[in-house]
N, C-alpha and C positions, 0 to 999 in steps of 0.2 A: 504494500500500500504506500504509494508515494506521497499521500496527503500530509502526514506529519513532517516529512522532509521538506516539502514545499513550504509549509507554514514556517518551519524553522529557518529556511533559506531566506524568505521574505523578511521575517523578523530580524534575523541576525544581520542581513545585508543593509537594511534600512537604519538599524540602530548602531551600526558599527562606526567607530571613529578612529580606529587604529590602522596603521599602515596606509597603503594606497586604497583607492576606491574599490578595487576588486579583491583585496585580501580576504575579507570576510565572506564574500561570495564564493571565492575559490575554496575556502575551508568548508563551507556548507555543502557545495557540490561534491567535494572530495569525500565527505562523510556519506553522502548518498551513494556515490560510486563504490565505496568500500562495502556498504551493505549489499549492494547488487552483486559484487564479486563474491561475497560470502554466501549469497543465495544461488550462485552458479551462473550469473549473467555478467558478461564483461561490458563495461561502458567506456567507450573511447570518446572522451569529451574534451580533453585538452587540445589546444592548438598553439602554434607559435605566438599567437596574439591573445589567446584567452588562457590565463593561468598556466603559462608554460613551466616546464621543469627542464632545467639545463644540465644534462648529464655530462656535457663537454667539460665541465669544471673538474671532473675526476680523471680526464684523459691527460696523459703526458704529451708533450710536444711530439707531433708526428704520429701519435697513436689515435685510434678511434675504437677503443675497446668498450667503452661505456655507452649504453643506449637506453632510452626510455621505453618501458613497457607498461601499458595500462593494467595488464593482468598477468604479471610475471609469476613463474612457478620456481620452486627450488630444485629444478631438474638438471642443473648444469653440472658438468664434471668438475669436481674440486679435489684438492689434495686430500681432504677428509672423506669425500664421497666420489672416488675415482670412476665408479660406474655411472654416475649421474642419476641414480635412482630418485624417483619422485615420491613424496609422501602425500597420500590422498587425505591425510588428516589436516593439512594446512591449506587454507584457501588462497587463491592467487592474491598477490599484493602489488599495488602500483609502486613504481619506483625506477631507479637506475640499475641496470644489470650489465655485467660484463659479457662481452661476446668475444670469446677467445679464438685466435686464429689457429689453423691446423698445426702450425709450427710450435705453438705453445697452448695446447688444448686444455690444460688444467688451471683452475683458478685457485691461487694460494690465498686463503682467508686471512692469514697472518700479515702478509705483505700487501694484500689487496691488489694483486696483479696476476696476469696470465703467465704461466711457466710451463716448460716441458716436465714430464713426470720425474726425471732425474733430479730436478730442483725442489721437489715437494718435501723432502725430508722424511722423518719417521713420525708416525702417529699411532697411538694405541687405540 
C-alpha cells in the first residue's frame, strides 16, 4: 500500500528545511524504494538529475570498478565468498557495488578493491 509512503513523502518534503530542496524528498522516496525491494519489487527511480548517487567517488584514477545498482545483491565473488554464493535471506539493497574485471575477479573486503585470488590472503 503506497498510501502511507505518499503521505509521509508529502509531509516530510513540505516541512523539510535541511539540506537542499530535494534532500528530504530523496530520503522519503528512498524509504519507499527500500520497502519495495524488501517486498521483491525493484524500483529504478534515481536519475543523474533526481537524487543521484555518485559511485565514481570510490573509483581510483583510471578505474571504473564502482557502479550504482538500485537493487544490488550480495552475489559477487569476494575473498571471503570466492564462489559468489547469494543469500536469499537478504533482500536487495540500493547502493554502490564493485564490478571487478576478469583480471582481478575477487573483491577484497578489507582493502575495498578488486584483486586476483592470489592476493586474497587467508580467511577462516
